[in-house]
C-alpha positions in Angstrom: 50.8 18.3 27.1 49.5 21.9 26.6 49.7 21.5 22.8 47.9 18.1 23.0 45.1 19.6 25.0 44.9 22.6 22.7 44.7 20.3 19.7 41.9 18.3 21.3 40.0 21.4 22.1 40.3 22.6 18.5 39.0 19.2 17.2 36.1 19.4 19.6 35.2 22.8 18.4 35.2 21.6 14.8 33.0 18.6 15.7 30.6 20.8 17.6 30.4 23.3 14.7 29.3 20.4 12.4 26.6 19.4 14.9 25.3 22.9 15.6 22.9 23.3 12.6 21.1 20.0 13.5 21.0 20.8 17.2 19.7 24.3 16.5 17.1 22.8 14.2 15.8 20.5 16.8 15.8 23.1 19.5 14.0 26.0 17.8 10.3 26.2 16.9 10.8 28.0 13.5 14.1 27.9 11.6 15.6 29.2 8.4 15.1 25.9 6.7 11.4 25.9 7.8 11.1 29.3 6.1 12.9 28.1 3.0 10.6 25.0 2.7 7.6 27.2 3.3 8.8 29.4 0.4 9.1 26.4 -1.9 5.6 25.4 -0.9 4.3 28.8 -1.8 6.0 28.6 -5.1 4.2 25.4 -5.9 0.9 26.9 -4.8 1.4 30.0 -6.9 2.2 27.8 -9.9 -1.1 25.9 -9.4 -3.2 29.1 -9.1 -1.7 30.7 -12.1 -2.1 27.6 -14.2 -5.7 27.2 -13.1 -6.7 30.8 -13.7 -5.1 30.8 -17.1 -6.2 27.2 -18.0 -2.7 26.8 -19.2 -2.7 23.0 -19.8 0.0 20.3 -19.4 3.0 22.6 -20.1 2.2 24.6 -17.0 2.2 21.5 -14.9 5.7 20.6 -16.1 6.9 24.2 -15.5 5.4 24.4 -12.0 6.9 21.1 -11.0 10.3 21.9 -12.6 10.6 25.3 -10.9 9.7 23.9 -7.5 12.2 21.0 -7.9 14.9 23.4 -8.9 14.1 25.5 -5.8 14.5 22.5 -3.6 17.7 21.5 -5.2 18.9 25.1 -4.8 18.2 24.8 -1.0 20.4 21.7 -1.0 23.4 23.8 -2.0 23.6 25.0 1.6 25.9 22.4 3.3 24.0 22.3 6.6 20.7 21.4 4.7 22.2 19.2 2.0 22.1 15.7 3.8 18.5 16.1 4.7 17.2 17.6 1.5 19.0 15.3 -0.9 17.8 12.2 1.0 14.2 13.5 1.0 14.4 14.2 -2.8 15.9 10.7 -3.5 13.3 9.1 -1.3 10.5 10.9 -3.1 11.9 10.2 -6.6 12.0 6.4 -6.0 8.5 6.4 -4.6 7.4 8.6 -7.6 8.8 6.2 -10.1 7.1 3.3 -8.4 3.8 5.3 -8.5 3.7 5.0 -12.2 2.2 1.6 -11.7 -0.6 3.0 -9.7 -1.2 5.7 -12.3 -1.4 3.0 -15.0 -3.9 1.0 -12.9 -6.1 4.1 -12.3 -6.1 5.0 -16.0 -6.1 1.7 -17.9 -7.5 -0.8 -15.4 -10.0 1.1 -13.2 -10.6 3.9 -15.8 -10.9 6.3 -12.9 -8.2 8.8 -14.1 -7.6 10.5 -17.5 -5.1 12.8 -18.9 -5.5 15.2 -21.9 -4.8 13.6 -25.3 -1.5 14.3 -27.0 0.5 14.9 -23.8 4.0 13.4 -23.7 3.7 10.3 -21.6 5.9 8.0 -19.5 4.0 4.6 -19.5 0.5 5.9 -18.7 1.6 9.0 -16.9 2.7 12.5 -18.0 6.5 12.6 -18.2 6.7 15.1 -15.2 4.8 12.8 -12.9 7.7 11.1 -11.0 9.2 14.6 -10.4 5.8 15.9 -9.2 5.7 13.1 -6.7 9.3 13.8 -5.6 8.4 17.4 -4.9 5.2 16.6 -3.0 6.7 13.9 -1.0 9.7 16.0 -0.1 7.5 18.8 1.1 5.1 16.6 3.2 8.1 14.4 4.1 9.8 17.5 5.6 6.8 18.1 7.8 6.9 14.4 9.0 10.7 14.6 9.6 10.4 18.0 11.3 7.8 16.8 13.9 10.3 14.1 14.9 13.0 16.7 15.6 10.9 18.8 18.0 11.9 18.8 21.6 9.9 17.1 22.9 8.7 15.3 19.8 5.1 14.0 19.6 4.4 10.3 19.9 4.9 8.5 16.6 1.1 7.7 16.4 0.3 11.3 16.8 2.8 12.4 14.2 1.4 9.8 11.8 -2.2 11.1 12.4 -1.2 14.7 11.9 0.8 14.2 8.7 -1.9 11.8 7.4 -4.6 14.4 8.1 -2.5 17.1 6.4 -1.9 14.9 3.4 -5.7 14.4 3.0 -6.9 17.9 3.8 -4.5 19.8 1.5 -5.2 17.7 -1.6 -8.6 19.2 -2.6 -6.8 22.5 -3.4 -4.3 20.8 -5.7 -6.9 18.6 -7.4 -9.2 21.6 -7.9 -6.4 23.6 -9.5 -5.3 20.6 -11.6 -8.8 20.2 -12.9 -9.2 23.8 -13.9 -5.7 24.0 -15.4 -6.5 21.0 -17.6 -3.9 18.7 -16.1 -6.1 15.6 -15.4 -9.6 14.6 -14.3 -11.4 11.8 -12.6 -14.3 9.6 -13.6 -17.6 10.3 -11.8 -17.4 9.3 -8.2 -18.6 10.7 -4.8 -16.5 13.8 -4.6 -15.6 17.0 -2.7 -15.7 19.5 -5.6 -13.5 17.8 -8.2 -11.7 15.6 -5.7 -13.1 12.1 -5.2 -13.4 11.0 -1.6 -11.2 8.0 -2.4 -8.4 10.3 -3.5 -8.6 12.1 -0.1 -8.2 8.8 1.6 -5.5 7.6 -0.8 -3.3 10.7 -0.2 -3.9 10.5 3.6 -2.8 6.9 3.7 0.4 7.7 1.8 1.2 10.6 4.2 0.4 8.5 7.2 3.4 6.2 6.4 5.9 9.1 6.2 6.8 9.7 9.9 8.2 6.2 10.5 9.9 6.0 7.1 11.6 9.4 7.4 12.6 9.5 11.1 16.3 10.5 11.3 16.5 10.2 7.5 19.4 12.7 7.4 21.6 10.1 9.1 20.7 7.2 6.8 22.9 5.8 4.1 21.9 6.4 0.4 21.0 2.7 0.2 18.7 2.8 3.3 17.1 6.0 1.9 16.4 4.4 -1.5 15.0 1.3 0.2 12.6 3.4 2.3 11.5 5.1 -0.9 10.9 1.7 -2.4 8.9 0.7 0.7 6.6 3.7 0.2 6.4 2.8 -3.5 5.1 -0.6 -2.6 2.6 0.9 -0.1 1.2 3.4 -2.7 -0.8 0.9 -4.8 -2.0 -0.8 -1.6 -3.3 2.5 -0.3 -4.8 3.2 -3.7 -6.6 -0.1 -3.9 -7.8 0.2 -0.3 -9.2 3.7 -0.9 -10.8 2.7 -4.2 -12.6 -0.3 -2.7 -13.8 1.7 0.3 -14.9 4.9 -1.4 -14.4 4.7 -5.1 -17.2 2.5 -6.3 
């Protein structure tokens, strides 16, 4: 009986050890993963600033996106972080591939978006664009997921409002840097700097959908994760059309 009890205690310790990283993440206000994700965000910001100051063109966009994607994949090498990060990346990649249709509509149908001539393209988008969306959605998606892990967590409507607001308010920096770096530009429309108001609304509407889609994503199956990415991919052109009709004309 003593050996059986000892064996059960040992198994319980192993199970608790596996749960500890997630439990600690939910309990603390700032974690090692929070810091690592902040570092990846700063890397992306630095790439944009350097590209804009040097007016480095489309190659710098691919380099910036690629380095940040590699940094996020590097964070996933840590076993405790892997389930969450790989699912966020998969979710973002599916949505990013779906976004190619929205890019096509903006460039070819609405003529609201243009890219430099001679750039390697995937359909009507630069070849790096799905990875760019993967990176951005992983970073904003992490914020959405993180709000849900806080103890106590904010109400879902408040989390959606906060993430949606962040998605809208941070975009003028990236759009301004992209314009000066020569990555893309928009047709004339009511704007904040080089960021049309409809783009602010568009990005905010996308971010708004992330808290319900990414709640407890680290526990979802790969299939469920990919379906959620597809759901966001379906929402993206709807958000784009809504924003364009309201503020783009």
